[in-house]
N, CA, C and O atoms as a GROMACS GRO file, in nm:
protein
  556
    1UNK      N    1   1.074  -0.744  -0.240
    1UNK     CA    2   1.063  -0.601  -0.220
    1UNK      C    3   1.044  -0.572  -0.072
    1UNK      O    4   1.142  -0.553   0.000
    2UNK      N    5   0.920  -0.566  -0.024
    2UNK     CA    6   0.895  -0.535   0.117
    2UNK      C    7   0.878  -0.658   0.204
    2UNK      O    8   0.898  -0.652   0.325
    3UNK      N    9   0.840  -0.770   0.144
    3UNK     CA   10   0.813  -0.889   0.223
    3UNK      C   11   0.688  -0.876   0.307
    3UNK      O   12   0.678  -0.936   0.414
    4UNK      N   13   0.590  -0.797   0.259
    4UNK     CA   14   0.463  -0.774   0.332
    4UNK      C   15   0.346  -0.793   0.237
    4UNK      O   16   0.359  -0.777   0.116
    5UNK      N   17   0.233  -0.826   0.295
    5UNK     CA   18   0.108  -0.831   0.220
    5UNK      C   19   0.061  -0.690   0.191
    5UNK      O   20   0.081  -0.600   0.273
    6UNK      N   21  -0.001  -0.668   0.078
    6UNK     CA   22  -0.061  -0.537   0.047
    6UNK      C   23  -0.211  -0.538   0.072
    6UNK      O   24  -0.276  -0.433   0.072
    7UNK      N   25  -0.266  -0.657   0.094
    7UNK     CA   26  -0.406  -0.670   0.135
    7UNK      C   27  -0.411  -0.763   0.256
    7UNK      O   28  -0.334  -0.858   0.265
    8UNK      N   29  -0.502  -0.734   0.347
    8UNK     CA   30  -0.519  -0.818   0.466
    8UNK      C   31  -0.668  -0.828   0.497
    8UNK      O   32  -0.738  -0.727   0.492
    9UNK      N   33  -0.716  -0.947   0.530
    9UNK     CA   34  -0.858  -0.963   0.563
    9UNK      C   35  -0.904  -0.865   0.670
    9UNK      O   36  -0.834  -0.841   0.768
   10UNK      N   37  -1.019  -0.809   0.648
   10UNK     CA   38  -1.087  -0.718   0.741
   10UNK      C   39  -1.012  -0.587   0.764
   10UNK      O   40  -1.055  -0.507   0.847
   11UNK      N   41  -0.902  -0.562   0.693
   11UNK     CA   42  -0.831  -0.435   0.704
   11UNK      C   43  -0.832  -0.362   0.570
   11UNK      O   44  -0.875  -0.247   0.563
   12UNK      N   45  -0.787  -0.428   0.465
   12UNK     CA   46  -0.785  -0.369   0.332
   12UNK      C   47  -0.775  -0.480   0.228
   12UNK      O   48  -0.682  -0.560   0.232
   13UNK      N   49  -0.868  -0.484   0.138
   13UNK     CA   50  -0.869  -0.588   0.034
   13UNK      C   51  -0.848  -0.530  -0.105
   13UNK      O   52  -0.869  -0.599  -0.204
   14UNK      N   53  -0.808  -0.403  -0.113
   14UNK     CA   54  -0.795  -0.335  -0.242
   14UNK      C   55  -0.659  -0.267  -0.253
   14UNK      O   56  -0.610  -0.206  -0.159
   15UNK      N   57  -0.600  -0.280  -0.372
   15UNK     CA   58  -0.477  -0.207  -0.404
   15UNK      C   59  -0.509  -0.121  -0.526
   15UNK      O   60  -0.562  -0.169  -0.626
   16UNK      N   61  -0.475   0.006  -0.516
   16UNK     CA   62  -0.494   0.098  -0.628
   16UNK      C   63  -0.356   0.136  -0.682
   16UNK      O   64  -0.272   0.187  -0.608
   17UNK      N   65  -0.334   0.110  -0.809
   17UNK     CA   66  -0.210   0.147  -0.878
   17UNK      C   67  -0.238   0.272  -0.958
   17UNK      O   68  -0.324   0.271  -1.047
   18UNK      N   69  -0.168   0.379  -0.928
   18UNK     CA   70  -0.192   0.505  -0.997
   18UNK      C   71  -0.067   0.590  -0.990
   18UNK      O   72   0.043   0.540  -0.965
   19UNK      N   73  -0.084   0.719  -1.014
   19UNK     CA   74   0.025   0.814  -1.004
   19UNK      C   75  -0.032   0.948  -0.961
   19UNK      O   76  -0.153   0.969  -0.965
   20UNK      N   77   0.055   1.037  -0.919
   20UNK     CA   78   0.011   1.171  -0.881
   20UNK      C   79  -0.002   1.257  -1.007
   20UNK      O   80   0.064   1.233  -1.108
   21UNK      N   81  -0.088   1.355  -0.998
   21UNK     CA   82  -0.106   1.446  -1.111
   21UNK      C   83   0.012   1.543  -1.117
   21UNK      O   84   0.042   1.612  -1.019
   22UNK      N   85   0.075   1.547  -1.230
   22UNK     CA   86   0.185   1.641  -1.254
   22UNK      C   87   0.153   1.721  -1.378
   22UNK      O   88   0.048   1.783  -1.388
   23UNK      N   89   0.245   1.719  -1.472
   23UNK     CA   90   0.221   1.791  -1.598
   23UNK      C   91   0.109   1.726  -1.679
   23UNK      O   92   0.042   1.793  -1.757
   24UNK      N   93   0.090   1.596  -1.661
   24UNK     CA   94  -0.019   1.526  -1.727
   24UNK      C   95  -0.137   1.521  -1.631
   24UNK      O   96  -0.126   1.462  -1.523
   25UNK      N   97  -0.250   1.580  -1.668
   25UNK     CA   98  -0.365   1.581  -1.576
   25UNK      C   99  -0.427   1.443  -1.560
   25UNK      O  100  -0.416   1.356  -1.647
   26UNK      N  101  -0.493   1.424  -1.446
   26UNK     CA  102  -0.564   1.299  -1.419
   26UNK      C  103  -0.709   1.313  -1.465
   26UNK      O  104  -0.765   1.423  -1.460
   27UNK      N  105  -0.769   1.204  -1.510
   27UNK     CA  106  -0.911   1.208  -1.546
   27UNK      C  107  -0.997   1.239  -1.423
   27UNK      O  108  -0.954   1.219  -1.310
   28UNK      N  109  -1.115   1.287  -1.447
   28UNK     CA  110  -1.208   1.319  -1.338
   28UNK      C  111  -1.227   1.197  -1.247
   28UNK      O  112  -1.249   1.086  -1.295
   29UNK      N  113  -1.220   1.220  -1.117
   29UNK     CA  114  -1.240   1.114  -1.019
   29UNK      C  115  -1.114   1.035  -0.986
   29UNK      O  116  -1.118   0.950  -0.898
   30UNK      N  117  -1.003   1.062  -1.055
   30UNK     CA  118  -0.880   0.987  -1.030
   30UNK      C  119  -0.771   1.068  -0.962
   30UNK      O  120  -0.658   1.021  -0.951
   31UNK      N  121  -0.802   1.186  -0.916
   31UNK     CA  122  -0.705   1.263  -0.838
   31UNK      C  123  -0.675   1.187  -0.710
   31UNK      O  124  -0.761   1.114  -0.661
   32UNK      N  125  -0.557   1.204  -0.655
   32UNK     CA  126  -0.519   1.130  -0.534
   32UNK      C  127  -0.617   1.152  -0.419
   32UNK      O  128  -0.648   1.058  -0.346
   33UNK      N  129  -0.665   1.273  -0.403
   33UNK     CA  130  -0.762   1.299  -0.296
   33UNK      C  131  -0.887   1.215  -0.315
   33UNK      O  132  -0.945   1.168  -0.217
   34UNK      N  133  -0.930   1.194  -0.440
   34UNK     CA  134  -1.047   1.109  -0.467
   34UNK      C  135  -1.016   0.963  -0.437
   34UNK      O  136  -1.096   0.894  -0.374
   35UNK      N  137  -0.901   0.916  -0.482
   35UNK     CA  138  -0.863   0.776  -0.458
   35UNK      C  139  -0.841   0.749  -0.309
   35UNK      O  140  -0.870   0.640  -0.260
   36UNK      N  141  -0.790   0.849  -0.238
   36UNK     CA  142  -0.762   0.833  -0.095
   36UNK      C  143  -0.888   0.807  -0.013
   36UNK      O  144  -0.881   0.745   0.093
   37UNK      N  145  -1.000   0.853  -0.061
   37UNK     CA  146  -1.125   0.831   0.014
   37UNK      C  147  -1.156   0.682   0.032
   37UNK      O  148  -1.228   0.644   0.125
   38UNK      N  149  -1.102   0.598  -0.053
   38UNK     CA  150  -1.122   0.453  -0.041
   38UNK      C  151  -1.041   0.394   0.073
   38UNK      O  152  -1.075   0.287   0.124
   39UNK      N  153  -0.935   0.461   0.114
   39UNK     CA  154  -0.842   0.414   0.216
   39UNK      C  155  -0.783   0.277   0.182
   39UNK      O  156  -0.749   0.198   0.270
   40UNK      N  157  -0.773   0.251   0.052
   40UNK     CA  158  -0.710   0.129   0.003
   40UNK      C  159  -0.559   0.145   0.009
   40UNK      O  160  -0.509   0.255   0.032
   41UNK      N  161  -0.488   0.036  -0.011
   41UNK     CA  162  -0.344   0.044  -0.026
   41UNK      C  163  -0.317   0.113  -0.160
   41UNK      O  164  -0.370   0.071  -0.262
   42UNK      N  165  -0.236   0.216  -0.158
   42UNK     CA  166  -0.200   0.287  -0.281
   42UNK      C  167  -0.059   0.251  -0.323
   42UNK      O  168   0.032   0.246  -0.240
   43UNK      N  169  -0.041   0.225  -0.451
   43UNK     CA  170   0.090   0.204  -0.510
   43UNK      C  171   0.104   0.311  -0.618
   43UNK      O  172   0.035   0.307  -0.720
   44UNK      N  173   0.193   0.406  -0.596
   44UNK     CA  174   0.207   0.521  -0.684
   44UNK      C  175   0.339   0.516  -0.759
   44UNK      O  176   0.446   0.512  -0.698
   45UNK      N  177   0.330   0.517  -0.892
   45UNK     CA  178   0.450   0.521  -0.974
   45UNK      C  179   0.462   0.661  -1.034
   45UNK      O  180   0.367   0.738  -1.032
   46UNK      N  181   0.579   0.693  -1.086
   46UNK     CA  182   0.605   0.823  -1.149
   46UNK      C  183   0.564   0.941  -1.061
   46UNK      O  184   0.516   1.042  -1.111
   47UNK      N  185   0.582   0.928  -0.931
   47UNK     CA  186   0.533   1.031  -0.839
   47UNK      C  187   0.634   1.077  -0.736
   47UNK      O  188   0.602   1.164  -0.655
   48UNK      N  189   0.754   1.022  -0.736
   48UNK     CA  190   0.849   1.055  -0.630
   48UNK      C  191   0.887   1.203  -0.631
   48UNK      O  192   0.914   1.260  -0.525
   49UNK      N  193   0.890   1.266  -0.748
   49UNK     CA  194   0.923   1.409  -0.753
   49UNK      C  195   0.807   1.496  -0.707
   49UNK      O  196   0.823   1.617  -0.690
   50UNK      N  197   0.692   1.436  -0.686
   50UNK     CA  198   0.572   1.506  -0.640
   50UNK      C  199   0.536   1.465  -0.498
   50UNK      O  200   0.420   1.476  -0.458
   51UNK      N  201   0.633   1.418  -0.421
   51UNK     CA  202   0.605   1.363  -0.289
   51UNK      C  203   0.540   1.465  -0.195
   51UNK      O  204   0.457   1.427  -0.112
   52UNK      N  205   0.575   1.590  -0.207
   52UNK     CA  206   0.511   1.693  -0.125
   52UNK      C  207   0.361   1.698  -0.153
   52UNK      O  208   0.279   1.699  -0.061
   53UNK      N  209   0.324   1.701  -0.280
   53UNK     CA  210   0.184   1.703  -0.319
   53UNK      C  211   0.113   1.574  -0.280
   53UNK      O  212  -0.003   1.575  -0.238
   54UNK      N  213   0.183   1.461  -0.296
   54UNK     CA  214   0.126   1.332  -0.259
   54UNK      C  215   0.088   1.331  -0.111
   54UNK      O  216  -0.025   1.297  -0.076
   55UNK      N  217   0.180   1.370  -0.026
   55UNK     CA  218   0.152   1.367   0.118
   55UNK      C  219   0.040   1.465   0.153
   55UNK      O  220  -0.047   1.433   0.234
   56UNK      N  221   0.041   1.582   0.093
   56UNK     CA  222  -0.065   1.680   0.120
   56UNK      C  223  -0.202   1.628   0.078
   56UNK      O  224  -0.301   1.652   0.146
   57UNK      N  225  -0.207   1.558  -0.036
   57UNK     CA  226  -0.334   1.504  -0.085
   57UNK      C  227  -0.385   1.386  -0.002
   57UNK      O  228  -0.505   1.365   0.008
   58UNK      N  229  -0.293   1.309   0.057
   58UNK     CA  230  -0.333   1.186   0.126
   58UNK      C  231  -0.357   1.203   0.276
   58UNK      O  232  -0.437   1.129   0.333
   59UNK      N  233  -0.291   1.296   0.339
   59UNK     CA  234  -0.305   1.312   0.484
   59UNK      C  235  -0.450   1.333   0.529
   59UNK      O  236  -0.489   1.276   0.631
   60UNK      N  237  -0.531   1.412   0.459
   60UNK     CA  238  -0.669   1.428   0.507
   60UNK      C  239  -0.747   1.296   0.518
   60UNK      O  240  -0.829   1.282   0.609
   61UNK      N  241  -0.724   1.202   0.430
   61UNK     CA  242  -0.799   1.075   0.433
   61UNK      C  243  -0.729   0.968   0.517
   61UNK      O  244  -0.796   0.894   0.588
   62UNK      N  245  -0.597   0.959   0.509
   62UNK     CA  246  -0.523   0.852   0.576
   62UNK      C  247  -0.470   0.891   0.714
   62UNK      O  248  -0.448   0.805   0.799
   63UNK      N  249  -0.450   1.020   0.736
   63UNK     CA  250  -0.390   1.067   0.860
   63UNK      C  251  -0.240   1.077   0.846
   63UNK      O  252  -0.179   1.002   0.770
   64UNK      N  253  -0.180   1.170   0.917
   64UNK     CA  254  -0.036   1.195   0.908
   64UNK      C  255   0.047   1.075   0.954
   64UNK      O  256   0.162   1.061   0.912
   65UNK      N  257  -0.009   0.989   1.039
   65UNK     CA  258   0.066   0.875   1.092
   65UNK      C  259   0.053   0.749   1.006
   65UNK      O  260   0.100   0.643   1.046
   66UNK      N  261  -0.011   0.759   0.889
   66UNK     CA  262  -0.027   0.642   0.801
   66UNK      C  263   0.109   0.596   0.750
   66UNK      O  264   0.191   0.678   0.708
   67UNK      N  265   0.134   0.466   0.754
   67UNK     CA  266   0.262   0.411   0.707
   67UNK      C  267   0.283   0.430   0.556
   67UNK      O  268   0.190   0.423   0.476
   68UNK      N  269   0.409   0.455   0.521
   68UNK     CA  270   0.450   0.472   0.382
   68UNK      C  271   0.581   0.396   0.363
   68UNK      O  272   0.667   0.394   0.451
   69UNK      N  273   0.595   0.336   0.246
   69UNK     CA  274   0.723   0.276   0.208
   69UNK      C  275   0.756   0.327   0.068
   69UNK      O  276   0.671   0.327  -0.021
   70UNK      N  277   0.878   0.370   0.049
   70UNK     CA  278   0.926   0.411  -0.082
   70UNK      C  279   1.032   0.310  -0.123
   70UNK      O  280   1.131   0.290  -0.053
   71UNK      N  281   1.009   0.247  -0.237
   71UNK     CA  282   1.101   0.145  -0.287
   71UNK      C  283   1.169   0.200  -0.412
   71UNK      O  284   1.105   0.224  -0.514
   72UNK      N  285   1.298   0.218  -0.402
   72UNK     CA  286   1.380   0.272  -0.511
   72UNK      C  287   1.448   0.156  -0.582
   72UNK      O  288   1.513   0.072  -0.518
   73UNK      N  289   1.433   0.150  -0.713
   73UNK     CA  290   1.494   0.046  -0.796
   73UNK      C  291   1.457  -0.095  -0.746
   73UNK      O  292   1.544  -0.178  -0.719
   74UNK      N  293   1.328  -0.120  -0.735
   74UNK     CA  294   1.278  -0.249  -0.686
   74UNK      C  295   1.340  -0.365  -0.762
   74UNK      O  296   1.350  -0.363  -0.885
   75UNK      N  297   1.382  -0.464  -0.689
   75UNK     CA  298   1.442  -0.590  -0.735
   75UNK      C  299   1.582  -0.575  -0.793
   75UNK      O  300   1.642  -0.675  -0.832
   76UNK      N  301   1.636  -0.456  -0.799
   76UNK     CA  302   1.774  -0.437  -0.847
   76UNK      C  303   1.871  -0.459  -0.732
   76UNK      O  304   1.833  -0.447  -0.616
   77UNK      N  305   1.995  -0.491  -0.763
   77UNK     CA  306   2.093  -0.511  -0.655
   77UNK      C  307   2.110  -0.388  -0.565
   77UNK      O  308   2.143  -0.403  -0.447
   78UNK      N  309   2.088  -0.269  -0.619
   78UNK     CA  310   2.103  -0.147  -0.539
   78UNK      C  311   1.968  -0.093  -0.490
   78UNK      O  312   1.954   0.027  -0.466
   79UNK      N  313   1.870  -0.182  -0.476
   79UNK     CA  314   1.739  -0.142  -0.425
   79UNK      C  315   1.753  -0.077  -0.288
   79UNK      O  316   1.834  -0.120  -0.205
   80UNK      N  317   1.673   0.028  -0.265
   80UNK     CA  318   1.665   0.093  -0.134
   80UNK      C  319   1.519   0.097  -0.094
   80UNK      O  320   1.431   0.119  -0.177
   81UNK      N  321   1.494   0.075   0.034
   81UNK     CA  322   1.359   0.088   0.089
   81UNK      C  323   1.365   0.187   0.203
   81UNK      O  324   1.444   0.172   0.297
   82UNK      N  325   1.281   0.288   0.196
   82UNK     CA  326   1.271   0.388   0.301
   82UNK      C  327   1.129   0.381   0.356
   82UNK      O  328   1.033   0.387   0.279
   83UNK      N  329   1.115   0.369   0.486
   83UNK     CA  330   0.983   0.363   0.547
   83UNK      C  331   0.963   0.481   0.640
   83UNK      O  332   1.058   0.538   0.694
   84UNK      N  333   0.837   0.515   0.658
   84UNK     CA  334   0.803   0.624   0.748
   84UNK      C  335   0.653   0.642   0.751
   84UNK      O  336   0.576   0.547   0.733
   85UNK      N  337   0.612   0.764   0.773
   85UNK     CA  338   0.470   0.799   0.774
   85UNK      C  339   0.448   0.911   0.673
   85UNK      O  340   0.543   0.969   0.621
   86UNK      N  341   0.322   0.940   0.646
   86UNK     CA  342   0.294   1.052   0.556
   86UNK      C  343   0.354   1.182   0.610
   86UNK      O  344   0.386   1.272   0.533
   87UNK      N  345   0.367   1.193   0.740
   87UNK     CA  346   0.422   1.314   0.801
   87UNK      C  347   0.573   1.327   0.782
   87UNK      O  348   0.623   1.438   0.767
   88UNK      N  349   0.647   1.215   0.781
   88UNK     CA  350   0.793   1.227   0.780
   88UNK      C  351   0.863   1.166   0.659
   88UNK      O  352   0.986   1.172   0.650
   89UNK      N  353   0.789   1.108   0.567
   89UNK     CA  354   0.853   1.036   0.456
   89UNK      C  355   0.933   1.128   0.364
   89UNK      O  356   1.035   1.086   0.310
   90UNK      N  357   0.889   1.250   0.345
   90UNK     CA  358   0.962   1.341   0.255
   90UNK      C  359   1.105   1.363   0.303
   90UNK      O  360   1.199   1.356   0.224
   91UNK      N  361   1.121   1.390   0.430
   91UNK     CA  362   1.256   1.413   0.484
   91UNK      C  363   1.341   1.287   0.473
   91UNK      O  364   1.461   1.296   0.443
   92UNK      N  365   1.283   1.172   0.496
   92UNK     CA  366   1.358   1.046   0.490
   92UNK      C  367   1.400   1.014   0.347
   92UNK      O  368   1.512   0.967   0.324
   93UNK      N  369   1.311   1.038   0.251
   93UNK     CA  370   1.343   1.014   0.110
   93UNK      C  371   1.454   1.110   0.065
   93UNK      O  372   1.547   1.070  -0.005
   94UNK      N  373   1.443   1.234   0.105
   94UNK     CA  374   1.545   1.334   0.072
   94UNK      C  375   1.680   1.292   0.129
   94UNK      O  376   1.782   1.299   0.060
   95UNK      N  377   1.681   1.248   0.255
   95UNK     CA  378   1.806   1.206   0.319
   95UNK      C  379   1.866   1.084   0.250
   95UNK      O  380   1.989   1.069   0.247
   96UNK      N  381   1.782   0.998   0.193
   96UNK     CA  382   1.830   0.878   0.122
   96UNK      C  383   1.874   0.910  -0.020
   96UNK      O  384   1.930   0.824  -0.088
   97UNK      N  385   1.848   1.032  -0.066
   97UNK     CA  386   1.890   1.071  -0.201
   97UNK      C  387   1.806   1.012  -0.312
   97UNK      O  388   1.854   1.000  -0.425
   98UNK      N  389   1.685   0.974  -0.283
   98UNK     CA  390   1.598   0.913  -0.386
   98UNK      C  391   1.526   1.025  -0.461
   98UNK      O  392   1.454   1.105  -0.403
   99UNK      N  393   1.548   1.028  -0.594
   99UNK     CA  394   1.486   1.131  -0.678
   99UNK      C  395   1.417   1.075  -0.802
   99UNK      O  396   1.354   1.148  -0.877
  100UNK      N  397   1.429   0.943  -0.822
  100UNK     CA  398   1.368   0.881  -0.940
  100UNK      C  399   1.354   0.731  -0.916
  100UNK      O  400   1.398   0.679  -0.814
  101UNK      N  401   1.292   0.663  -1.011
  101UNK     CA  402   1.280   0.518  -1.011
  101UNK      C  403   1.230   0.462  -0.879
  101UNK      O  404   1.291   0.372  -0.821
  102UNK      N  405   1.119   0.516  -0.830
  102UNK     CA  406   1.068   0.473  -0.700
  102UNK      C  407   0.918   0.450  -0.704
  102UNK      O  408   0.844   0.520  -0.774
  103UNK      N  409   0.874   0.352  -0.629
  103UNK     CA  410   0.733   0.323  -0.608
  103UNK      C  411   0.700   0.368  -0.466
  103UNK      O  412   0.773   0.337  -0.371
  104UNK      N  413   0.590   0.441  -0.453
  104UNK     CA  414   0.544   0.486  -0.322
  104UNK      C  415   0.426   0.398  -0.282
  104UNK      O  416   0.327   0.390  -0.355
  105UNK      N  417   0.435   0.332  -0.169
  105UNK     CA  418   0.327   0.248  -0.118
  105UNK      C  419   0.272   0.311   0.010
  105UNK      O  420   0.348   0.349   0.099
  106UNK      N  421   0.140   0.322   0.017
  106UNK     CA  422   0.076   0.390   0.130
  106UNK      C  423  -0.040   0.305   0.179
  106UNK      O  424  -0.119   0.255   0.100
  107UNK      N  425  -0.050   0.290   0.310
  107UNK     CA  426  -0.166   0.222   0.366
  107UNK      C  427  -0.138   0.155   0.499
  107UNK      O  428  -0.024   0.120   0.528
  108UNK      N  429  -0.242   0.137   0.578
  108UNK     CA  430  -0.228   0.075   0.709
  108UNK      C  431  -0.171  -0.067   0.706
  108UNK      O  432  -0.112  -0.111   0.804
  109UNK      N  433  -0.188  -0.139   0.596
  109UNK     CA  434  -0.136  -0.277   0.590
  109UNK      C  435   0.015  -0.283   0.603
  109UNK      O  436   0.070  -0.388   0.638
  110UNK      N  437   0.083  -0.174   0.576
  110UNK     CA  438   0.229  -0.175   0.579
  110UNK      C  439   0.286  -0.196   0.719
  110UNK      O  440   0.402  -0.234   0.733
  111UNK      N  441   0.206  -0.171   0.822
  111UNK     CA  442   0.252  -0.193   0.959
  111UNK      C  443   0.156  -0.278   1.041
  111UNK      O  444   0.174  -0.291   1.162
  112UNK      N  445   0.057  -0.334   0.979
  112UNK     CA  446  -0.046  -0.408   1.052
  112UNK      C  447   0.011  -0.533   1.118
  112UNK      O  448   0.090  -0.607   1.058
  113UNK      N  449  -0.029  -0.554   1.241
  113UNK     CA  450   0.009  -0.676   1.313
  113UNK      C  451  -0.114  -0.746   1.369
  113UNK      O  452  -0.107  -0.864   1.406
  114UNK      N  453  -0.226  -0.676   1.375
  114UNK     CA  454  -0.350  -0.732   1.430
  114UNK      C  455  -0.454  -0.738   1.320
  114UNK      O  456  -0.520  -0.638   1.291
  115UNK      N  457  -0.470  -0.856   1.259
  115UNK     CA  458  -0.565  -0.871   1.150
  115UNK      C  459  -0.615  -1.015   1.147
  115UNK      O  460  -0.553  -1.105   1.203
  116UNK      N  461  -0.728  -1.034   1.082
  116UNK     CA  462  -0.787  -1.168   1.072
  116UNK      C  463  -0.709  -1.250   0.970
  116UNK      O  464  -0.662  -1.197   0.869
  117UNK      N  465  -0.695  -1.380   0.997
  117UNK     CA  466  -0.633  -1.469   0.899
  117UNK      C  467  -0.729  -1.490   0.782
  117UNK      O  468  -0.851  -1.482   0.799
  118UNK      N  469  -0.675  -1.517   0.667
  118UNK     CA  470  -0.757  -1.544   0.550
  118UNK      C  471  -0.843  -1.668   0.572
  118UNK      O  472  -0.794  -1.770   0.622
  119UNK      N  473  -0.968  -1.660   0.537
  119UNK     CA  474  -1.058  -1.775   0.548
  119UNK      C  475  -1.024  -1.880   0.443
  119UNK      O  476  -1.063  -1.996   0.458
  120UNK      N  477  -0.954  -1.844   0.340
  120UNK     CA  478  -0.920  -1.936   0.231
  120UNK      C  479  -0.852  -2.062   0.282
  120UNK      O  480  -0.871  -2.170   0.225
  121UNK      N  481  -0.772  -2.050   0.386
  121UNK     CA  482  -0.696  -2.164   0.437
  121UNK      C  483  -0.759  -2.230   0.560
  121UNK      O  484  -0.704  -2.327   0.613
  122UNK      N  485  -0.872  -2.179   0.605
  122UNK     CA  486  -0.938  -2.236   0.722
  122UNK      C  487  -0.998  -2.372   0.687
  122UNK      O  488  -1.062  -2.385   0.583
  123UNK      N  489  -0.980  -2.474   0.772
  123UNK     CA  490  -1.031  -2.608   0.744
  123UNK      C  491  -1.182  -2.613   0.728
  123UNK      O  492  -1.234  -2.701   0.659
  124UNK      N  493  -1.254  -2.519   0.791
  124UNK     CA  494  -1.401  -2.522   0.782
  124UNK      C  495  -1.455  -2.434   0.668
  124UNK      O  496  -1.573  -2.400   0.667
  125UNK      N  497  -1.370  -2.398   0.574
  125UNK     CA  498  -1.407  -2.311   0.462
  125UNK      C  499  -1.396  -2.389   0.331
  125UNK      O  500  -1.286  -2.427   0.290
  126UNK      N  501  -1.510  -2.412   0.267
  126UNK     CA  502  -1.511  -2.483   0.138
  126UNK      C  503  -1.479  -2.387   0.025
  126UNK      O  504  -1.514  -2.269   0.028
  127UNK      N  505  -1.411  -2.440  -0.075
  127UNK     CA  506  -1.390  -2.366  -0.198
  127UNK      C  507  -1.368  -2.465  -0.310
  127UNK      O  508  -1.378  -2.586  -0.289
  128UNK      N  509  -1.338  -2.417  -0.426
  128UNK     CA  510  -1.327  -2.499  -0.547
  128UNK      C  511  -1.234  -2.619  -0.531
  128UNK      O  512  -1.257  -2.724  -0.590
  129UNK      N  513  -1.129  -2.604  -0.453
  129UNK     CA  514  -1.027  -2.707  -0.445
  129UNK      C  515  -1.033  -2.792  -0.318
  129UNK      O  516  -0.956  -2.887  -0.303
  130UNK      N  517  -1.125  -2.758  -0.226
  130UNK     CA  518  -1.131  -2.834  -0.101
  130UNK      C  519  -1.269  -2.821  -0.038
  130UNK      O  520  -1.326  -2.712  -0.031
  131UNK      N  521  -1.321  -2.935   0.007
  131UNK     CA  522  -1.447  -2.934   0.081
  131UNK      C  523  -1.414  -2.911   0.228
  131UNK      O  524  -1.318  -2.968   0.281
  132UNK      N  525  -1.494  -2.829   0.293
  132UNK     CA  526  -1.472  -2.798   0.433
  132UNK      C  527  -1.484  -2.921   0.520
  132UNK      O  528  -1.565  -3.010   0.493
  133UNK      N  529  -1.401  -2.926   0.623
  133UNK     CA  530  -1.411  -3.031   0.723
  133UNK      C  531  -1.500  -2.980   0.834
  133UNK      O  532  -1.475  -2.873   0.890
  134UNK      N  533  -1.602  -3.055   0.867
  134UNK     CA  534  -1.689  -3.015   0.976
  134UNK      C  535  -1.632  -3.068   1.106
  134UNK      O  536  -1.573  -3.175   1.110
  135UNK      N  537  -1.650  -2.990   1.212
  135UNK     CA  538  -1.600  -3.030   1.344
  135UNK      C  539  -1.661  -3.164   1.385
  135UNK      O  540  -1.781  -3.186   1.367
  136UNK      N  541  -1.579  -3.249   1.440
  136UNK     CA  542  -1.627  -3.376   1.491
  136UNK      C  543  -1.644  -3.483   1.382
  136UNK      O  544  -1.680  -3.597   1.412
  137UNK      N  545  -1.620  -3.447   1.256
  137UNK     CA  546  -1.634  -3.543   1.147
  137UNK      C  547  -1.497  -3.564   1.086
  137UNK      O  548  -1.430  -3.468   1.049
  138UNK      N  549  -1.454  -3.688   1.076
  138UNK     CA  550  -1.324  -3.714   1.017
  138UNK      C  551  -1.340  -3.756   0.873
  138UNK      O  552  -1.448  -3.798   0.829
  139UNK      N  553  -1.231  -3.744   0.800
  139UNK     CA  554  -1.224  -3.799   0.670
  139UNK      C  555  -1.252  -3.720   0.557
  139UNK      O  556  -1.245  -3.769   0.444
   0.00000   0.00000   0.00000
């Protein structure tokens, strides 16, 4: 799909899968404005026709310059990916002719280049499958 991580150490470790409120109301506390307060990576399905409302609900928490990717027909041969920001994604999606079958991904991780590496793979980090190697000690 995007070939990017949706979580990155010290930047965002949470992905929220949800949708925008349309004809079907959202339960209390699950409106996009409420979810946006977490500043987690958002993956929104069934929401492309509500993109105006989505951007309006998210800009106060994420900022107009927050990266967005819209993936149309993910994994299909005719998949399209449109990237932009909360400020300009509506125009780009409209220009691409995307009106259905799309996932909207929102969050700083979509353009992050400066982040900490995962400690999981660090030689000095013990976990269930590997004992940490201490500096100066071999073996």
